[in-house]
VEXDREN-2710 file (C-alpha; in Angstrom, 1 decimal):
% VEXDREN-2710
k/r/px/py/pz
1/MET/4.2/-20.3/-25.7
2/VAL/1.1/-18.1/-26.0
3/THR/-2.0/-19.8/-24.7
4/LEU/-5.7/-18.9/-25.3
5/GLY/-5.9/-18.0/-21.6
6/SER/-3.1/-15.5/-21.8
7/LEU/-4.6/-14.0/-24.9
8/LEU/-7.9/-13.6/-23.2
9/LEU/-6.2/-12.1/-20.1
10/TRP/-4.4/-9.4/-22.1
11/ALA/-7.5/-8.7/-24.2
12/LEU/-9.4/-8.0/-21.0
13/VAL/-6.6/-5.9/-19.5
14/TYR/-6.1/-3.7/-22.6
15/THR/-9.8/-3.4/-23.4
16/TYR/-10.6/-2.3/-19.8
17/CYS/-7.5/-0.1/-19.7
18/GLY/-8.8/1.7/-22.9
19/LEU/-12.2/2.2/-21.3
20/CYS/-10.7/3.6/-18.1
21/ALA/-8.5/5.9/-20.2
22/CYS/-11.5/7.2/-22.1
23/ILE/-13.3/8.0/-18.8
24/GLU/-10.2/9.8/-17.4
25/LEU/-9.9/11.8/-20.7
26/LEU/-13.5/12.9/-20.3
27/LYS/-12.6/14.1/-16.8
28/LEU/-9.7/16.0/-18.2
29/LEU/-11.7/17.7/-20.9
30/TRP/-14.4/18.6/-18.3
31/SER/-11.7/20.2/-16.2
32/LEU/-10.4/22.1/-19.2
33/GLY/-13.8/23.3/-20.0
34/THR/-14.8/24.4/-16.5
35/LYS/-11.4/25.5/-15.1
36/PRO/-9.1/26.1/-18.1
37/GLY/-6.7/28.3/-16.1
38/LYS/-6.2/25.9/-13.2
39/THR/-6.2/22.5/-14.8
40/PHE/-2.5/22.3/-15.6
41/GLN/-1.4/24.4/-12.6
42/TRP/0.3/22.6/-9.7
43/LEU/2.8/23.5/-7.1
44/ILE/6.0/21.7/-6.3
45/ARG/6.3/21.9/-2.5
46/GLU/9.9/22.8/-1.8
47/ASN/9.9/22.6/2.0
48/PRO/8.6/19.6/4.1
49/PRO/6.0/20.4/6.7
50/GLY/7.1/20.2/10.3
51/CYS/5.1/17.0/11.0
52/LEU/7.6/15.0/8.8
53/ASN/10.4/15.8/11.2
54/ASP/8.4/15.3/14.4
55/PRO/10.9/13.7/16.8
56/SER/8.2/11.7/18.5
57/LEU/7.9/9.6/15.3
58/GLY/11.5/8.5/15.3
59/THR/14.7/9.0/13.4
60/HIS/15.1/9.3/9.6
61/CYS/17.5/6.6/8.4
62/TYR/18.8/5.1/5.2
63/VAL/20.1/1.7/4.2
64/ARG/21.7/0.7/0.9
65/ILE/21.0/-2.9/-0.3
66/LYS/24.2/-4.6/-1.4
67/ASP/22.8/-6.8/-4.2
68/THR/20.6/-4.1/-5.9
69/GLY/22.5/-1.0/-4.9
70/LEU/19.2/0.7/-4.0
71/ARG/19.1/3.1/-1.1
72/PHE/15.9/2.8/1.1
73/HIS/14.6/5.5/3.4
74/TYR/12.8/4.6/6.6
75/VAL/11.9/6.1/9.9
76/ALA/12.7/4.1/13.0
77/ALA/11.3/4.4/16.5
78/GLY/12.0/2.4/19.6
79/GLU/15.3/1.0/20.9
80/ARG/17.7/-1.0/18.8
81/GLY/17.7/-4.6/19.9
82/LYS/14.0/-4.8/20.5
83/PRO/11.9/-7.1/18.3
84/LEU/11.4/-5.6/14.8
85/MET/8.1/-4.4/13.6
86/LEU/8.3/-3.6/9.8
87/LEU/5.6/-1.5/8.3
88/LEU/4.7/-1.4/4.6
89/HIS/2.5/1.4/3.3
90/GLY/0.0/1.4/0.5
91/PHE/-0.7/3.7/-2.5
92/PRO/-0.6/6.7/-2.6
93/GLU/1.1/6.8/0.8
94/PHE/4.6/6.7/2.3
95/TRP/6.1/6.0/5.8
96/TYR/4.0/8.8/7.4
97/SER/0.8/6.8/7.1
98/TRP/2.0/4.7/10.1
99/ARG/2.5/7.7/12.4
100/HIS/-0.1/6.5/14.9
101/GLN/1.4/3.0/15.1
102/MET/4.9/4.3/15.4
103/ARG/4.1/6.2/18.5
104/GLU/2.1/3.3/19.9
105/PHE/4.4/0.3/19.5
106/LYS/7.8/1.8/20.0
107/SER/7.6/1.0/23.7
108/GLU/8.1/-2.7/23.0
109/TYR/9.3/-2.9/19.4
110/ARG/11.9/-1.4/17.1
111/VAL/9.3/0.0/14.7
112/VAL/10.5/0.7/11.1
113/ALA/8.2/2.4/8.7
114/LEU/9.6/2.0/5.2
115/ASP/9.3/4.1/2.0
116/LEU/8.8/1.3/-0.5
117/ARG/10.9/1.1/-3.7
118/GLY/10.1/4.2/-5.8
119/TYR/8.4/6.2/-3.0
120/GLY/9.5/9.3/-1.2
121/GLU/13.2/9.4/-0.4
122/THR/13.8/5.8/-1.4
123/ASP/15.6/5.3/-4.8
124/ALA/13.3/4.9/-7.8
125/PRO/14.7/2.8/-10.6
126/ILE/13.7/4.1/-14.1
127/HIS/12.5/0.9/-15.8
128/ARG/9.1/-0.6/-14.9
129/GLU/10.7/-4.1/-14.9
130/ASN/12.4/-3.1/-11.7
131/TYR/9.0/-3.0/-9.9
132/ARG/8.1/-6.6/-10.5
133/LEU/6.5/-8.4/-7.5
134/ASP/9.5/-10.6/-7.0
135/CYS/11.7/-7.5/-6.7
136/LEU/9.4/-6.0/-4.1
137/ILE/9.2/-9.2/-2.1
138/THR/13.0/-9.5/-2.1
139/ASP/13.3/-5.9/-0.8
140/VAL/11.6/-7.0/2.4
141/LYS/14.1/-9.8/3.0
142/ASP/17.1/-7.6/2.1
143/ILE/16.0/-4.8/4.4
144/LEU/15.4/-7.2/7.2
145/GLU/18.9/-8.6/6.9
146/SER/20.5/-5.2/6.4
147/LEU/18.9/-4.0/9.6
148/GLY/20.5/-6.9/11.4
149/TYR/17.4/-9.0/12.0
150/SER/16.4/-12.5/11.1
151/LYS/12.7/-12.2/12.1
152/CYS/10.0/-9.5/12.3
153/VAL/6.3/-8.8/12.9
154/LEU/5.3/-7.7/9.4
155/ILE/2.4/-5.2/8.8
156/GLY/1.1/-4.1/5.4
157/HIS/-1.7/-1.9/4.2
158/ASP/-3.3/-1.8/0.8
159/TRP/-0.5/-2.5/-1.8
160/GLY/1.9/-2.9/1.1
161/GLY/-0.5/-5.7/2.2
162/MET/0.0/-7.4/-1.1
163/ILE/3.7/-7.3/-0.6
164/ALA/3.4/-8.5/3.0
165/TRP/1.2/-11.5/2.0
166/LEU/3.7/-12.6/-0.7
167/ALA/6.7/-12.0/1.6
168/ALA/5.1/-14.2/4.2
169/ILE/4.6/-16.9/1.6
170/CYS/8.1/-16.7/0.2
171/TYR/10.0/-16.2/3.5
172/PRO/7.9/-17.7/6.3
173/GLU/10.9/-18.3/8.5
174/MET/11.4/-14.5/8.7
175/ILE/8.0/-13.5/9.8
176/THR/6.7/-14.3/13.3
177/LYS/3.3/-12.8/12.9
178/LEU/1.6/-11.2/9.9
179/ILE/-0.9/-8.3/10.1
180/VAL/-2.6/-7.0/6.9
181/ILE/-4.9/-4.0/6.7
182/ASN/-7.5/-3.8/3.9
183/PHE/-6.0/-6.3/1.4
184/PRO/-7.0/-9.9/0.9
185/HIS/-4.8/-12.9/0.2
186/PRO/-3.3/-12.3/-3.3
187/SER/-4.9/-15.4/-4.8
188/VAL/-8.3/-14.1/-3.7
189/PHE/-7.6/-10.6/-5.0
190/THR/-6.4/-11.7/-8.4
191/GLU/-9.5/-14.0/-8.8
192/PHE/-11.8/-11.1/-8.0
193/ILE/-10.0/-8.4/-10.1
194/LEU/-10.2/-10.6/-13.2
195/ARG/-13.6/-12.3/-12.8
196/GLN/-15.9/-10.3/-10.4
197/PRO/-17.5/-7.3/-12.2
198/SER/-18.0/-5.4/-8.9
199/GLN/-14.3/-5.7/-8.0
200/MET/-13.2/-4.9/-11.6
201/ILE/-15.1/-1.6/-11.3
202/LYS/-13.6/-0.9/-7.9
203/SER/-10.1/-1.7/-9.2
204/ALA/-10.4/0.3/-12.4
205/TYR/-7.3/2.2/-11.5
206/TYR/-5.2/-1.0/-11.7
207/TYR/-6.1/-1.2/-15.3
208/PHE/-5.8/2.5/-16.0
209/PHE/-2.3/2.5/-14.5
210/GLN/-1.1/0.2/-17.3
211/MET/-0.9/3.2/-19.5
212/PRO/2.3/5.3/-19.7
213/TRP/2.5/8.9/-18.3
214/PHE/-1.3/9.6/-18.5
215/PRO/-2.1/8.4/-14.9
216/GLU/0.7/10.6/-13.6
217/LEU/-0.8/13.6/-15.4
218/MET/-4.3/13.0/-14.0
219/PHE/-2.9/13.0/-10.5
220/THR/-1.3/16.4/-11.0
221/ILE/-4.1/18.3/-12.6
222/ASN/-5.8/21.0/-10.5
223/ASP/-2.9/20.9/-8.0
224/PHE/-3.2/17.2/-7.1
225/LYS/-6.9/17.4/-6.6
226/THR/-7.2/13.6/-7.1
227/LEU/-4.7/12.9/-4.3
228/LYS/-6.5/15.3/-1.9
229/ASN/-9.8/13.7/-2.7
230/LEU/-8.6/10.2/-2.0
231/PHE/-8.2/11.1/1.7
232/THR/-10.9/13.8/2.2
233/SER/-13.9/13.2/-0.2
234/GLN/-17.2/11.6/1.0
235/SER/-16.9/8.8/-1.5
236/CYS/-13.5/7.4/-0.6
237/GLY/-11.9/9.5/2.2
238/ILE/-11.9/9.2/5.9
239/GLY/-15.4/9.6/7.3
240/LYS/-16.8/12.1/9.8
241/LYS/-16.4/9.6/12.6
242/GLY/-12.8/8.9/11.8
243/CYS/-9.5/10.6/12.7
244/ARG/-9.5/13.0/9.7
245/LEU/-6.2/14.2/8.3
246/THR/-5.2/17.7/9.3
247/ALA/-4.2/20.3/6.8
248/GLU/-0.5/19.6/7.7
249/ASP/-1.0/15.9/7.1
250/ILE/-2.4/16.6/3.6
251/GLU/0.5/19.0/3.0
252/ALA/2.9/16.1/3.9
253/TYR/1.4/14.0/1.2
254/LEU/1.5/16.9/-1.3
255/TYR/5.2/17.6/-0.4
256/VAL/6.2/14.0/-1.2
257/PHE/4.1/13.4/-4.4
258/SER/4.6/16.9/-5.9
259/GLN/8.3/16.3/-6.4
260/PRO/9.3/15.9/-10.1
261/GLY/8.8/12.2/-11.1
262/ALA/7.5/11.2/-7.7
263/LEU/4.4/9.5/-9.0
264/THR/6.0/7.3/-11.6
265/GLY/7.7/4.9/-9.2
266/PRO/4.6/4.2/-7.2
267/ILE/2.4/3.7/-10.3
268/ASN/5.1/1.4/-11.8
269/HIS/4.3/-1.0/-9.0
270/TYR/1.0/-1.7/-10.7
271/ARG/2.3/-1.7/-14.2
272/ASN/3.8/-5.2/-13.7
273/LEU/0.9/-6.8/-11.9
274/PHE/-0.8/-8.5/-14.8
275/SER/2.4/-10.0/-16.2
276/CYS/2.7/-11.9/-12.9
277/LEU/-0.7/-13.5/-13.1
278/PRO/-1.9/-16.1/-12.3
279/LEU/-0.4/-16.2/-8.8
280/GLN/0.1/-19.6/-7.3
281/HIS/-2.4/-20.6/-4.6
282/HIS/0.2/-20.6/-1.8
283/GLU/-0.9/-20.8/1.9
284/VAL/0.3/-18.7/4.8
285/THR/1.7/-20.6/7.8
286/MET/2.1/-18.0/10.5
287/PRO/-0.5/-16.4/12.8
288/THR/-2.3/-13.8/10.8
289/LEU/-4.5/-10.8/11.6
290/LEU/-6.6/-9.2/8.9
291/LEU/-8.2/-5.8/9.7
292/TRP/-10.8/-4.4/7.3
293/GLY/-12.6/-1.1/7.0
294/GLU/-16.1/-2.0/5.7
295/LYS/-16.6/1.3/3.9
296/ASP/-13.6/0.7/1.6
297/PRO/-14.7/1.8/-1.9
298/PHE/-11.8/0.0/-3.6
299/LEU/-12.1/-3.6/-2.3
300/ASP/-15.0/-5.9/-1.8
301/VAL/-15.4/-7.0/1.8
302/GLU/-16.4/-10.5/0.6
303/MET/-12.7/-11.1/-0.1
304/ALA/-11.8/-10.7/3.6
305/GLU/-13.7/-13.8/4.7
306/ILE/-12.5/-15.9/1.7
307/THR/-8.9/-15.2/2.7
308/ARG/-9.4/-17.5/5.7
309/MET/-9.0/-20.5/3.4
310/TYR/-5.4/-19.6/2.7
311/VAL/-4.1/-19.3/6.3
312/LYS/-3.1/-22.6/7.9
313/ASN/-2.5/-21.2/11.4
314/GLN/-4.4/-18.9/13.7
315/PHE/-6.5/-16.4/11.7
316/ARG/-8.3/-13.5/13.1
317/LEU/-10.5/-11.2/11.0
318/THR/-12.0/-8.0/12.3
319/ILE/-14.2/-5.8/10.1
320/LEU/-14.9/-2.3/11.3
321/SER/-18.3/-1.1/10.0
322/GLU/-17.7/2.6/10.1
323/ALA/-14.1/2.6/8.8
324/SER/-12.6/3.5/5.4
325/HIS/-9.9/2.1/3.3
326/TRP/-7.3/4.2/5.2
327/LEU/-8.0/2.2/8.3
328/GLN/-4.8/2.7/10.4
329/GLN/-5.2/6.5/10.0
330/ASP/-9.0/6.5/10.2
331/GLN/-9.4/4.5/13.4
332/PRO/-5.9/4.4/15.0
333/ASP/-6.9/3.7/18.6
334/ILE/-9.1/0.7/17.6
335/VAL/-6.5/-0.6/15.2
336/ASN/-3.7/-0.3/17.8
337/LYS/-5.8/-2.1/20.4
338/LEU/-6.5/-5.0/18.0
339/ILE/-2.9/-5.3/17.0
340/TRP/-1.8/-5.3/20.7
341/THR/-4.3/-8.1/21.5
342/PHE/-3.1/-10.2/18.6
343/LEU/0.6/-9.7/19.4
344/LYS/0.1/-10.8/22.9
345/GLU/-1.8/-14.0/22.0
346/GLU/0.0/-17.3/22.1
347/SER/0.6/-18.7/18.6
348/ARG/-1.2/-21.9/18.1
349/LYS/-1.7/-24.1/15.0
350/ARG/-5.2/-24.5/13.6
351/GLU/-6.4/-28.1/13.7
END
């Protein structure tokens, strides 16, 4: 049954989607007017840069999930049999965004950095329905079991943080500790993205991504200029005081996302979000660490503190004033130290 609330929700989504599309169209026209010969020129990188095969990061592995038939790619570091640390990246990233953490934690953990469904070398189903939140959450459980583990420390950044929160809610028995970087509890996020004008503006790409094919096109113009700017520009990239990406790091991202069709799977993650709303106000029951870069241009820092309401166990929040959205790459030494401190703390129930 269609309710007034659902009609208002979809009216908002499609109206704002149309507005965002108009803005992106103006950007495209401006590019055509100023750089007509370069706008639709982009290069498919045929060979991976050496950093993607750096042995210090671990071993490239694959696992096929029995129920779905999907093959997942991951890079594993640390000895088999050690406690599992499972890493979920954000958008537009892939396993390599965790390189600093893989080197750091492999001494005491079996560290597994996953390519999420649709990303990198992991299989990318064609239909957008295959990227529903329930499918993405089940992927976490299936991968954990396929690796031979019943529990893990789960770490997620950005959209991977959304999946990590929901996995912790749905499968609390499988997660000993939860660590999320720059993403609030899903209930807080969905409240803000629908009702807070400032967050609606910051999350404009969520609405724009509801369109077919056009978002993928905008990422490719001028040889993936948008992708490069996300990590390097003054407005949203890693700042001067951060650990800036090298030319080879940037080339690693360009190699992955320049492959034919490589952007559709990642963007499909967002194309199912609004059909899943509203999310239930479920609480998290395991010890939780939330790390936040205050200079994040995509997420209101206010959401970080409100998240505290939804964690019914130890909750630690650290906001880094000079850090960007790409926190684990921006300030790896500080992030690693904070994670170590949290992991070594005794779990205790909040009274």
